[in-house]
C-alpha positions in Angstrom: 14.2 -11.6 17.4 14.4 -9.1 14.4 11.2 -8.2 13.2 11.3 -6.4 9.8 8.2 -4.1 9.0 7.9 -1.1 7.0 5.2 1.3 5.9 6.0 4.6 3.9 3.6 7.2 2.7 3.6 10.6 1.2 1.2 13.4 0.1 0.8 13.6 -3.6 1.1 16.7 -5.4 -2.4 16.9 -6.1 -4.9 18.2 -3.6 -6.2 15.6 -1.0 -4.2 12.8 -2.4 -1.7 10.5 -0.6 0.1 7.4 -1.4 1.3 4.4 0.5 4.4 3.7 -1.7 6.2 1.1 0.4 4.7 -1.8 2.5 7.0 -4.5 3.7 6.3 -7.2 6.1 9.1 -10.1 6.6 8.0 -13.6 5.6 8.0 -14.7 9.2 5.5 -12.1 10.1 3.0 -12.4 7.1 -0.6 -13.5 7.8 -0.8 -12.0 11.2 -2.6 -8.7 10.2 0.4 -6.7 10.4 0.2 -5.2 7.0 -3.3 -4.1 7.7 -2.4 -2.4 10.9 0.5 -0.6 9.1 -1.8 0.6 6.2 -4.3 1.8 8.7 -1.7 3.6 10.7 -0.5 5.4 7.4 -4.2 6.2 6.2 -4.9 7.5 9.7 -1.9 9.9 9.3 -2.7 11.2 5.8 -6.3 11.6 7.0 -5.3 14.1 9.6 -3.2 15.9 7.0 -6.3 16.5 4.8 -5.9 13.6 2.4 -9.2 12.2 1.0 -7.8 9.6 -1.6 -5.0 7.1 -1.2 -3.2 5.5 -3.9 -1.4 1.9 -3.4 0.0 -0.6 -5.8 1.3 -4.1 -6.1 2.1 -6.7 -8.9 -0.4 -8.6 -10.5 1.1 -11.9 -10.4 0.1 -14.7 -8.0 2.8 -13.8 -5.6 1.2 -10.5 -4.8 -2.3 -12.0 -4.5 -2.4 -11.7 -0.7 -1.4 -8.0 -1.1 -4.4 -7.3 -3.6 -6.7 -9.2 -0.9 -5.5 -6.8 1.8 -6.0 -3.6 -0.2 -9.4 -4.7 -1.4 -10.3 -5.7 2.3 -9.2 -2.1 3.3 -11.7 -0.8 0.5 -9.4 0.0 -2.3 -10.5 -0.5 -5.5 -8.3 -2.0 -8.4 -8.1 0.2 -11.3 -6.8 -1.0 -14.8 -3.4 0.3 -15.7 -1.1 0.0 -18.6 2.7 0.4 -17.6 5.2 0.1 -20.2 9.1 -0.4 -20.1 11.5 0.0 -22.9 15.1 0.1 -23.3 16.3 3.4 -25.2 
């Protein structure tokens, strides 16, 4: 059985900041706390690198509601953001 899981993180250019910029769990493996374990793994590695603040983002639509619940359950706080796209 193939299991498709991925977490990627990076240290931000600002002191003591990091970001989980990619978290993916295949549909067959969701709702098994795998995303939580992947986030905790990334956070642990960033912590040992001196990171004190971690950012993570997701969509605001209903599909991404489980991701938002996961992040809030890990202690993250949602902040209001305005994002814009425009054809130029």
